[in-house]
N, C-alpha and C positions, 0 to 999 in steps of 0.2 A: 460284567455281569448281567445278563438280561433280566429284567423285573416283568414278571406275569401277575396278572390279576384274575383271580378265580371267585366269581360271585354266584357260581351255581348253587351255593345254599339259599340264596335269597330268592331265586327264580321259581315261580310256581308254574305247573304245567295245567293248563285248562283242556277243556274238550275242543275237538277239530283240529288239533296239532298247533295250538297257540300257547306261546309262552308268556308268562306275565312278571312284572318285576316293578315294586314299589320303591321310589327315591324320594329321599329328603332333598329338596333343593334350597340354597340360601341365596337371599338376594330377591325373592319374589315379593313384590310390593303391590303390584297393581294389574289390572285387567291387561294392560299392554305387555307386562311380563308373561302372564299366562298365554295369549296368544302367540307371543314370540316364540315360547318354548314349545307348544303344541304344533304351531306350524313348522318349525325348524326339525323336530323329530319326525313328524308325519312326512316330511319330504324324504326322509331315509328309506331306502329299498326295503321290502319286507316287513316295515312297521306298520301294523293295522290300526294302532290306536295308541293316543297319547292325551291324558287329561290331567290338568293341575287342579288341586283341592287348594284353593287361596286359603281356606281356613287354617290348615295346618301344614301348609307349604309343602304338600304330597304330590308327586308326580306318578301315575299310573301308566306304565307304558306295556303294551302287547305287540308281540311280533310273530311272524312264523317260526314255528320251533325249528332250532338248528340252523337258521339263516341269518342270526345276528348276534354277535358278541355282546353280552352286557356291558363290558368295559368300553366298547365303541360307543354306547348310549352316553355314558359318563364323559366321554371326550367330546362329544359332539356339544353337550351341556356347556363344557368349557370354552369350547369356541364361541358360543352364545353369550359367554359372560357369566356362566352361573356354575358354581360349585355344587356337586351332588355326590351323595352317598347312599347306600342302602338304607331303606326306611325302617328304622327299629324305634317303636313307640317310647320306650325309656329313654334312649339316646335323644330322640327329637324332643321330648319334654325336657330333657337337661340343656340343650343346645337353645331352646326357645326361651328357657327360664333365665340363661346367660345373657341372650339378646335383650331381654326386658331389663335386666339389671344394668347393662351397658348402655341402654336408651335412657334410663333413669339417671345414671351418672353425667351422661352428656347434657341431659336437661338440667341437672343441678348447677353443673359447670356453668352454663348458658345464663341461668336465671340468676347466679351469684354475680356473674359479670355484667348483667343487665341491670342490676340493682345497684352496683357500685358506680358504673358508668353514668347513670342517670342522676347521680349525685355530683358528677362532674359536669353533666350537660345543663343543668339548671342554672349554674352561674353563667354559663356562656349564653343561653338563651337571654336571661336577664341583662347581661353586660351589652349584648348586641343592640339593646334599645336604650343603653345609658351610655356611660363613659369608661368601659373598659377598654384597656389597651391591646393593641395587636399582638404584643408580647404574652400578655396574660391568656388572652385566647389562645395562642399557639400552645401554651403551656398545658393548658387543659385539654387540647386535642390530642397532643403527643402523649400525656398520662393516659386518656382514652385509649389511644392506639396499643400502648404497653398492657392495657389489661384485655381490650378486645381481639387483637390478633391472636396470642396464644390460646385464648378461651375458644375462638372461633374454629381454630386449627383443630382443638380436640372435640369439641361440641358437634362440628360439621362432618365428624367421620362418617356417620351413617349415610349422609347424602354424598359426600366426596367420594368414597369407597365405590358405592353403588354406581354413580355416574362413570367413573374411571374404568370399572368392569365393562359396562356398556359400551363406552367409547372404544375401548382396547380390541372389543368383539367387533367392531365396525358398526354399531347401533346405537341406539338412544333408548332412554326410559324416562320416566316423569322425574328423575333425579338430576338428571342432566340441566334441564333450565332452571332448576332450583338451584343446584351448584353454581350455575352462570350468574344467576342473579345475586346470590351472597357474595361471589368472589368480586363481580363488578362493583358491588356496593362498598366492600372493604377497599379495593384498589381505589376507586375514585375517592374515597375518604383520605385515604392515604396522600394522594397527589393533592388534595385540598389542603391537607395540613402543611404539605412542604410549599405549597404556593402561598401560605397564611390567608386562605380565604377564609370567609365568615362562617361558612357551614360546612360541617363534616357528618357524617352519618354513620359513625361508630355505634351510637345508641340504636339507631333504627336496624342496622345490620345484626347485632346480637340480639335485640329483641324479636327481629324476625327469625333467627335461629330458636330461640326460646318458644314462640308460637309453633313454628314447625315440629319441634321436637315434642311439645306437649301433645300436638295432634297426632304425631305418629304413635306416641306412647299409650294415649287413649285408645287409637285404633288396634294397635296390637292387643291390648287387654280386653277389648270387647270382641276381637276375633276369639281369644281363648275362652270368654264368657260364652259366646255363641256356640263354639265347639263344645263345651260342656253341657250345654242345652241338649246335644245331640246324644247324650248319654256315654258315661265312660265304659263301655262294654270290655275294655281291655281288664278292669278291675274285677270282672266276673270270672275271668279266665283263670283256671288253675293251672300253674306251671308243671306241678308235678303229681303223681298220683301213687298210690300204695297198692302195687300190685302182687298178688298171689304167685310165687314161684315154687310154692311146694304146698302141701295140705295144711299147714300149720306155719309156714313161713312167707313174709311178705318183704317187698323191697321197694324203697323209695324211688321212682324212676321218672324220668321227664316225660310229659303227657305226650309229646310227639313220637315216643317210642312205643305207646299203647296200640294194640290191634285188635280188630274185631274177634271176639271170641275169648279174649283175656277175662280174668276175675280180678276185680279191684276192691278194695276195703274203703268205704266212705264212713270216715269217723266224725263224730258230733263236732259241729262247728267248722267243718271243712265244705268248701264249695267241690262240686263234682267236676271232674275234667273230662268227662265221657258223657255220651249218651249211652243208656243201656237198662237192663230189667233187673230189679231187685230179685236175687235167689234166695236170700236169708236175711233174717232181722226183720226188727221193727221200729219206725222211728216217725217223726214229723219232719216235713222239707217244705221249704219256701220256693215255690214255683210261679212266683209272680211274674217272672219275665215272659214264661211261656203262656200261662193261662190267664194273666191279668189279676188273678184273684190274690189279695193281699194276705188272707188267713192261711195257716197252716194247712197242709194236707197229710193223711196219714199215708205212711209209705210201708209196704209189707211185700211178701212174695208176689210176684206178678206185676207190681207197679213199675211203671216207666219213669225213669229219671233223666234230666238233660243236662248237658254242661251248663255251668252256671248255678245249678240248684243248690241251695245251700241246705245241709243236713243240720238239723235243730237238735235233736235228741240222741236216740240210739244208734249204733253201729250197724251198718248195712253192707252186705256182700252184693256187688252189683256186675253182672255178666255184659261185657261192652258190645255194644251193637254199631258205635261210630266213635272215633277219637280224633282229637287234632283238627284238621280242616274239614273234616266229613260231619262234624256236629251241627246240630240246629244253630247253637250260638254262633258258630263261624259263618254259617249261611245268613243269619241276620246281620252280622258284623258286615258281610260282603254287601248285602242289600243297602245297609245304612251308607256305606261307603259310596256306591253307586248314587245314592241319592246326594250326596254332598259334591260328588264329581259331575252331578247332570249339567246338561245343555240344553236350555229351554230357548224358545226363539226371542224371548226378552233377554237372556244371556248373550245370545249371539248379536243381537242389536247392539248392547253395550260393549261387547268386544269389537264390533267394527267401528264404533263411534271412537273408542279409546285407541284404535291403531291409527286414526287419522290424527291423533293428538300431535304428536311430536313434530310432523312437518308443519301443522297449522299454527301451532303456537309459536314456534320460531319465526315463521314467516310474518304473523300478525305483530310480534315484538318488533322485528326489523322495520316493517312498514310503519309502525307507530313511531319509533326513534326518527325515521327518515321524514316522515310527515310534520312531526314537532319542528325539526330542523328547517324544512322547507316553508314552513310558516313564520319562521323568524325566530324561533325559541332557541335558547343556548344549548351547546351540546350536553351541559351538565344536566339542565332539566329534560332534554330528550332522552338521556340515558337512565334517570332517574324512574321516568314513566315507563320507559321499555322494562325496566326490572320488575316494576309493579305487574305489568302485562304477563311476562314471564312466570311469575308465582301465582298469580289469581286465576289463571287459566288452566292450573293442574286439574286433570280429571279424575281425581281420587273419588270423588263422590260417585261420578257415573261408573267407575270400576267397582266400587262396593255395592251399588244399588241393588243389584240382583242375587249376587252371591251370598250376601248377608241375610237376605229374606229366606233363600233355600236352605240356608244352614239352619236357621232358627225353625223354620217350619219343618223340616227333616227331623229335627230333636223333638218338637212338640208333637207331630205325629207318631213317632216312636214311643213316646210316653202315653199316648192315646191308644197303642197298639196297632199301629199302621206302619208297613216298611214300603218304601218306594222303589220299584223295580225298574223305571224308565225314566228316563231325562225329562222328557216334556209332560209327565203324568200330571203333576199338579195343574198345569193350564187345561189339560183335557177334561180332568174331573170337575175343574170349577164351571165348565160349560153343561155340564150333565143336566138333562131334564127328564129322562127316562132311566128307571133302573130295572133291569130284568134279573130275576132270580132263578137259579135252579132250586129243586126242592131236598133231595136226597144229600146229606152231608152238607149242605149250604144253609138253609133255613132250619133243617135238623141237625142234632148233633150225630158224630159218625159212628158213635157206640150206639148198639140196641140195649133197649131197656124191658125189663118184665113189667107189664102193666098192670097186670091182676095179682101181684105178689101177695097182697093182704088176704086174698081167698085161698091162698096154697097153706095147707099146715105147715109148720116149722119144720117139724121132723121130716116130712115129705120134701120141703124145700131143700134143706141141708143134704139129704142124701141124693136127690136129683143134681144138686149142684156138684158133689163129688163124682158123679157117674159123668157129669157133662165135661169134666176135664179130660177124659179119655177120647173126646170127639175133637174134630178140627173144624166142625161147621160153625159158622158165625152166630147162628141163633143158640146152639150150645153153649158157646162161649158166653153169650150174654146171661144164660142161667147160671153158669159157674160164677161169673163176676157178681151177679145180684145176691146168690147165696153166700158169697165170701168163702167159697170152697178153697181149701189149702192142700189137700192131699187126695189123689185119685182113688177109686174103690180098685182092690186088686183083682186081676183076672179078667179085666173089660175087654171085651172083644167087640170092634167096630165092623158092621155090615155095612159095605160101601151102598151109599144111596138110601140107607134105610135107618141106621141109628147104632147104638151100643147097648150092649147087655152084659150082665155078669150075675153071679149068685151071691145072695147076702143072707147069712144064717139059713141057709138051705132053700130060700125063695129067690125066684129069678126076678131082676128088676131089669126094666128096660127104658130107653129114652130114644125119641126120635120120631119119625113121621107118624101121624094118627093111624094109619093102617097098620104100621109096625108095631104099635102098643094097644091095638083094637080100641082107640079112642076117637073114631070117626064120628060118632054122634056127638059128643061134647065139643069137638073141634067146629064141626057145623053150626052148632048153637052160638059158639062164640064168634064165628065169622059172620053170622047173620046180624048180629049186634053191632059188630065192629069191622067191616069188610077190608080196612086197610092194615090189619094186623097180621103178622106171621105167627103160627102156631107150631108148638112142638109138645109132644105127649110123653107122659112118663106112667109106666104101670109097675106095680109092685104087688105080685100075686094078682089077687082079683080087684085090687085098687086102682083106679086109674084117674090121672089129674091132667090137665091140657095148660100149658103156659103160654099166655099171649104176649108176644114179643114185637116192638116196633120202635123205630126212631122218634125221640121225642123233640119236638121243636125247642130252637134254641132259647133259653130263659127270656131274653129281652127281645125275640123276633116281632112280637105285636107292637111293642113299643117302638122299636126301630122303624118299622113299616110306617106308623103314624107319624114319626118324626119326619120321614122322607116327605109324605103327603104335606105337611105342614110347610115344607120349603118349596112347594110348588112341584114337586117331583112326582111323575106318573110310575106306579110300580106295577110289573107284570111277573106272572109266574109261568114259566114254562119247565115241564118236567116230563121224563120219560116213564115215569111211574104210572101205576094204574089210577083210574079215573076217580074212585072213591078215595084213595089216599090224598091225592092232589086237590080235590074238593074240600076235604075236611081242612087241609091245611090253609088253603084260601079263605076258607070262611072264619077260621080261627085268627087269621092275621088282618082279615078285612080288606084283602086283595080281590078287586073286582075282575080284572082280566087275567085269566089263567086257562092253560092247555094242558091236557094229560095225553101221555102215549106219544110224545113229541121224539123224534129221531134227531141226530145230531144235525143231520142236513135241514131238517125244518125248522130247527132253532136258527141257524144260520139265515134261512130264509126271511124269517120274521124280523131278525135283527136288521137285515139289508133293507126290508120293507119300511121299517121305522126310520132307518137312516135317509131313504129316498124321500121320506115325509119331512126331512129336515130336522128330525129329532138327534140329540146328542146322547147316545146309548151307554150306559154302564153296565156289563155282564158280571153278576157275581155268581161263580160257580166253582166247582172242586175237583169232578172227575175227570177222568182221562177223555171220556167222550165230550167234555165241555171245553177241551182245549180249542178246538176250530172255533167255537162260538166266543170263547175269550178272544181270540185274534181278531173276529169279524168285528166285535163291538168298537165303539169310539174309544172305550177306555175299560179296562176289566181289572177285577179284584178276585184273589181267592184266599181262604182259610189257610193257616198253617198247616193243617191236616191234609191238604190237597196233595195230590200226586205231584211228583217232580215236574212233569209235563205241564200241568196247568200252572204250577207256580213260575216255571221258565217262560210260560205264555203271558201271563197276567203282569199288568203294570204295577199293581200294588198287592200286599199279602198283609193280611190281619191275623193278629195273635188272639189267643184265648177263645172261650166258648160263647161269647155275646157278639151280637151283630153291631153293635154301637160303634165300633171303629169305621164301618161304611159310612155312617152318619157324619163321625168325627172328619173322615178324610175330605167328604165334600165341603164341610164347614171351614177346615184349615186352609183347603185349596181356594176356595172363593176369597177368603180374608189374604191369603198369600198373593194371589194375582192383584188383587186391590192395592196392597201395599207396593208390589212391583212396580206397578203403574205410578202410584204416588212418588216412588224414590226416582224413578226415571224423570218425572216432571220437576221435582226438587232438583236434581242434578243439572237438567237443562236450563230450569228457570233461574238457578244460581249463575250459570254461564251468561246466559242472556243479559241478565241485569249486571254482572259483575265485570264483565269484559269491558262494556261501552264505558262504564263508570271509571276503568283502569285507563283505557285509551285516552279520554279527554283530561286526564290528569288529576281526577278528584279522589284517587286512591294512593296512598302512599305504600312503599313496600311493606311497612308493618301492617298497615290495614289489610293488604292483599294477604299477607300470611295468616291473619288472624281470620279472616273470611274462607280461605281456602281450608283450614283445619276445621274450622266450624261446620262447614258443609259436609264433610266427611262424618263427623260425630253425629250430625242431624240424621242422616241416612241411616247409620247403624242404630241410633236410638228408634227410629221409625221402625226398621226392621224388627227389633225385639217385641214390638207390639203384637206380632203374629202370633207369641206365646198365649195371649189372651184370647184367641178367636174361639175355642171351645167353651170359655167361659162365658163369653158374650152372648153366643147363640143359644144356651141351653136354657 
């Protein structure tokens, strides 16, 4: 019977004819494993991308749609010595939890055996300098062997299994020399015991395993900790939704089956599974994920809600705009995954160094053993020294140096409202010395506000708001939103290019252009005082009022600009808007260099001019016309409200209504690059000091194990310092 494997359910179709699959890979423990997997899969025909996230051992593979069978990818990984299966967050968490428990059991067995063997070793050490009989020493050695050999066979499984898989696949990993070192130590101890020698190394071998397992257990738990820093977005995703299948009938359905246009019920205490617009009901919702605001906001007809939003009080009917992978939460998740899989030049440097590890360490250990024998040392001493070299040269610290920092920083930046969309964005942001802002939608909020609302009578405002609901013009929409209008006036008719009109209590009311409402005089008066506003007139009979509408500056725009200047960054404003509006914004923000009426080509020309001067330019923009400028800059960032084209072009995306994430991105990036450099120097410095010490025989296998584990923990702890970057610079 032929066995077929269908993984189509897990395959996602991306743009440009590309298919994507996430796989959970067992046995990935270092940068060498990552490099081996990525090179092995990238060599397959039609595979366009292969990236391993060491933090959660997830492999992202992309290929030309229809050209590769997903089962072939899993078979190729098996050939490389790694078991893989489709990545599912719940299953991955269960597998990792079981692995942690297994490591803890192995550590417990090794530690228990070490404590008992040490009680047997102390009499031997004492007896070797006194009058212990050879028979008594041999008895203690055999007792130690009875304890250590089965304990090592069990406790060494994490290393032995990994090494065997690598060797069976025709390769090596960092567990191969570790396994060789442990097995050699045990074998040599058995031989010494058989020949009644004074020294056996059962205590050192089991202590070696104890230190190695402790380091690996701490490493795994720190990985889980750093991944948790990145934010558990899966917890925000609702798996089901209450869909209306009739006027008064709802059905609990999987979120994946929801389509745009469906109506869902969002009950109190539930998280939204969809992006959509409230069409009925009143409540308060927690939108901190999107807006960054911790306070609950009112939700009523017309309010936009996003997947992950928590409904606090009343029930809401929501018309679906996007569901499943089309939601903003899904996009945020993808951006965060991209950040964790990023490959910067520092990562690439560490990867290349780790690939050289296997041949270098084995050659170094072999030369050390031969050199000691050539200098007249015994084979026993030469082998012990070679074992220490095998263990101490493990590049665990180098493999963790950069990914650990990237994971922590990605999580910290996410909490600060910044999402990374490019692999080397962190490094490029750290070099920024000039920030160029667009105005409309970037320095200003995307929504229009009525700035003279207090001068309009309340009854006039309410009536104009209801009439504005009948218009599709963005200025009219601003009036409706500011008035809190819920229901349009009946019989309203829109005259294209002019406005809307209807009859109320036998009196005609109009909303639209000043000429349409005979409000030219009032409009000119307002424009003479504030040339940057847009105006819309309202007439009821003989009464005429003019609404002044404009985009408001983001609440912290001035503070953010000042913070950038404090960091030695030059700020410029380039906008296609009218000169009065741009000048007003520049003066309000304290920006000395600004230009108005700038075309997209002129923006690019200015950015290129700055780059020729040696400046590292960050472009902050949101519009479709900003996409070329975002691409031309050294690094770019867009608000979450930006067009999809801008977001795709930008290296980073920031959430909320404030500009503080722009400052936070620079702060965290500078801190991250500093920590990356520190970790590389720590890893290199460790090997530069430890390897010569081991070669000259000053480090026992036990000391080597402690040093190797300690170096990995040290770089992980140093990486965690990146979380405090924002606190340190504010």
